[in-house]
Steps between C-alpha positions, in 0.01 A plus 500: 500500500467858386790631297675822574458798272766549230552845646638327810694228317657754261585816703586712193181418310309799634766762420548360155127515427494853636787613281345337191158654554637850564715482186189412297302781658776754434498388132114529480476125428185461706408152373839364599486674833155354575610154395803490732323684785222244503757218498661658803168561680359149462805346664387647832180706509580612858822666390435873512804579282355285218154648557625859476695421184204327330266783594744757367525310172121484472471870568762589240330273246169685536314257726436705814201291610703182512783680678258646754350155560847358558609755764168519678528191727339467843606764752715258703714435190568862408840662483624846412594396146152359431338824624728715288424302177132496590508880521651519153237260361216700655644822358515346151137382535391847615419389855683783668346463842606139524846599374536760773389249768751244381782757509405604853486137610845439359629799697377343819748213457831664604687174522438403140811418298469489120527154353765396249283584199437853632859577600752714315613383159680632190292555188645546155412817316518337158377149433726219391541394139290188557206713618523715191491195278198371691317831447590500131360148468174603671453796264581282195248237612223759535579616142487136372868503413554139594859458383620816669318421823651150507855629445457765774355257754770244436772762535345615827493144638861438386610805704272431800313169512291620798284734288175311516322748276737419213418133517127565518538729200662223298215267592236763411635560146506126428880469486501254784858393577620192678542571866841331517616720213399824669559393858773232487537287812776617733730289719447451867637756741809368678622625831865594542676281755819554696819352349553184707851481639721196452493247778840421654539124539600368838779241513377153589823300495419346163769700328592853410275695268681602186303743284454446127758673283225688317406676822841658544498404864211734574265338747269794538348542154130584502267206505170488306177591680259242626241351267216586732556868444493700175816458302562849364367850510315581182336826389143559603274261317182309578454134540409280208150432615263495789409133491169481694281711725642321804867517408735675731646831385849383599671236286568179681852374548417178319367698202822701474717198554311305237643726235857425607670176418685344792875506533682225317709439808202423720304172493129508427406338821672751714340785308149375590582443859684823559311825561530732201625789710824329588600343171794691355487564126789437269558696187315227312180622667525834336673458171606139465846353571778755460797378297821551685765705327840344435786676664723487193514335160789265590622424846860392566610261766735643754673340792380587847725716715750302702367633829149400414612154386698436814220623719257280313712190529536558872129545549422201280719274707337630814163442359581146391635418843180625656284302259283794399472434125134529396312298234529648150136502394185372661188567296281301728507788741205733536442774243631756750853398403440622149397850600862610564821465298652158506807445717778240522824479685674629186350842574675521830851399415712574197761222453611276220483183707228242557239760580500615135465144382208443732332814376546409135364153561172649609481742204263289276238497775454879497271521199676251267754757393794266459320208331636415154808718518850397408749394758692819448194706596440291814846557643517657847494876496699687761273731692615802692238547768479752775339463838174674551628711789795617299280601206260694717780699658706564187213529249699316230637157431800370314417215262677347206361504151412192297573370156271527204371151570409606847325808358295276271405276787424799719271645231303175490496485877356852524220418257416183695508660842310817409186348658661305780452747782291796601801678636716437196281719277601795713870419483565579136828685469829543677716808470805445279833545685724786418739276312245440228459130577157368572482287812255212527438197710339188359195416705517162673202274556250599769509370848245492779467822687324645798131589468368854444447549868877532542511831310465842649371802308729786431428860582225681305500866401122505425355766727145551623468810282590300192251230594227761542584664168487163326166422660363841398614449140348153490165625638497775240560251221230270640250788498581572137458127436151494647376807313646397166375146512159613617483738203591215265213291636254781445647556152428142406131540600473840324653364180259203496207738549623723217504193273151406629638170623273516798565151631874563508436836668298330777776241545767770531293687759470182703878490531506835681546518877175489694524861615514625140222272384266683735579843358254705297725500192520120489127448562419742221724305269328177606161658428603612154648159415180319599293758311695441178453124548124548529501379859278777627421357841866473596568842355222651706643355823846637418367851435299492816823426684658801329220723622547372854872565496472845338143639496608812314695330221421628151738294287343195328152595619383540137563126460306427818204704385491318165521167686194598705327597172560149366379343824186726495578624852288812479512598866873434544579690181294800610666505841850475347425786260383725784807423709740568212334831419509602865871408516610691186237650262777582254622144450414314178445178698210656692321613187552165330333334799207745476474431126493125559227551755284690248580242232378218724172688540470534116546879509742524212499875452590559864767229480655664188511834681689345792748323272567818309561679825756238597675548162509877556663458841765263356542510122730196523230287663436247220243313704265802503502517120446123475195503728358792302537292186322204650215723612466641145537174305126422498398846381774647286775277360702789356507681834600180673788449251623854577500425874690177455760664279545778763564226755767343281669837458523524876614137544584285199498186718145547627355178371145599596511773229622255236217268597250783479618589148472138397143489628412819308643362171328167567164672520584687182573161334859606431643158581857566405520812716324321783743207472799738507388683813391190683836337434682813622309478824576128526872567446505746793297268724558143377346345812156657443247236391245756389744659253585160354130428471452823310779403259336163458165661431648711220677191363169320495338786313782466244388137442797340678313281747787270582726797580225653710458174690869490582484856637195414709672190637796712602269754666318229695836357620599847624165562675289184547232697690452766231140458381537709182779301339332168590176623341685611182680165481171313536362691204806411292461134596133511393603646168753221458228238594694391804188491712623283786784743582264793466260339749785468753575874484132600507424274799796657688364846421147409603624377835710812561239748359156340531316822419678566164230452233741485204677197651168319549387577145821374350490182712139432398596537134799264534284231660246546217781450245608189688145366474414529870165673466402451868800682645465769234138562596586509868774755449275716284243506777771609744616765256145634475480525879838675522423743214121531435566751224665233287179311411519609137860381474408162647220461245739592219748238620232233498401591141854468359641178356775312677805647335792715606388794293270602789794505743462872570119513526488489875814708565411822675861610553 
């Protein structure tokens, strides 16, 4: 079944995205605005409000072609807002006739109403402090002031965690923070619920209801809200996580209830069988059992008033004659009897006769309070009770005080009975009478009572306006939840990519909702991750998807052009270069693509010209300097070193420049400098098998073959399909006379690259060293067919003796 859009499930999500994008645009934070605008647009591509906002962000960021493509849908899907933005895009591109036609077409739609993103709003004249910190960090990063940039970006995120550019800046300078440190998880949004009124019990003939003394006779204290609804109203904050792509955006009642421990007064079986929306919560659900306060330090026993005693004796006799005395305690009853304060006949009548004795005889059953006490403590206590109807009318009760022994027993009884009833946790205190004496009534054992169906709800003051306001506040918090948690998920992937942990990056991107996985930003990230892993086929598919989603995208196209250079896709690379130049001839990505196209055709001078042009258009484009260095490395090492150093001045974490410098020093036989630069590159990109292989090669040159073998083993584990590191490891194994293991690597390489002459030559030599002359001769014949120009090298191999000193005779690379 198709799921509904989050824009429908969360009504406030659109306005919150709109407000966030406009605040970024007003602060000239175009990267942040594009990031959030794209997140809004991919939720529902048919939403014109999101389309207008995304196109406006693209236009402000200097991408008019992409904005024009976005607001130029088929004629049947036009609206006045699309035509207006299209006119602005055409005017920016210099297509004034098309701009005029778009404006005239928008004027022919008189019934058009501006969407939410195009409505009136309030813009701040001066940016916030967080925006200023973000700008300061950007300027410090461009000046290679890493510490200052890190401090500014962190301060900006502390003031406003929604500044995406600040987080990207931290990742770019290499000070990659933990996501939970910068964006700590926030609690779930909780909806405010109406205060549930007390339920007035209905008499059932089982006895009069006498309230607990701690309640002060107040039957209408507020009850706790239901467990199926949110328990409190918290400030706006997102949920802890979006579990899966298919998870609902609303938290389930079972999920919320799972965080709450059940009431002590309620059995476990009834909790499972009862719907969560009707289970009343005691105070133990929210903050544990509440200790009842003692009314006074020492209570004194007083005699009941004569009138009350006489009245009680008369009623007791009447009751005895009618035979209405109830059992003292019956714990075999259902758990419903424990959900209300315990009652006995001693609560109804206050006399010093047999009723008191009967009540005291049942005292040990009410929580083992009287067990082990002295006989003096177990003496009958005169109780001055008041009928329920009298208390409700007068609002007060006259009760005698107790001795210090009674106070001690009452203190123990209170601690034992703190968990005995859901209702008792709400009946904590009783107002002290004017005379200064604290009244109390010892609670008798519970008796069976009527079920919950015999209660009737009291009046509620919760109005429809308050309910609507609570729902609006909850929807607003839920929208903030969604945006914040979505940003945290993208931050995890961005952090992994900044650390070049490409596998982790791909795993984080897989956790995103399906709509976001199909966006151009995510597909470009997938393409770069596969490219860094050396998985060029998967990277090519990802970048092709990016081109289909946004044909005029310029970002990350320099990586795509280099990928096509590695794959020797001459036609595709030429077509990509022409499209990029037609889109924006002043973009460095377009000229890098043109330079890669000339480099693939072996026209190095033309390629260098294009790379220099890219560097002129963007002096901070480190990749342009790096490619210039690679083009110059075969002709002029000093010039190549200058290019690589310029790249590092633009971006100290550009590992390709460190690798290029290591290669230059390796060719100059400066092994220590080569080892230093190779290791710097490997520190930045520890998952790159080629860099580890280069470090191993330098280690081998420094006569540490065992250390080199360990590095090659690590490189092969990282990238089993990398031919270069396997070939280097096979040569190390030959040097160590471990011919069987070398044969395994060389056979694997021959199967994967059957036309590679170096592999065949090395395999033929290993078989010759193993004494298998037949296989060696067969492989040399194959090598001669693959590379006819290598006849002299084959003859030289046959003339050498069978030792390892001739290990490099047949190595062409």
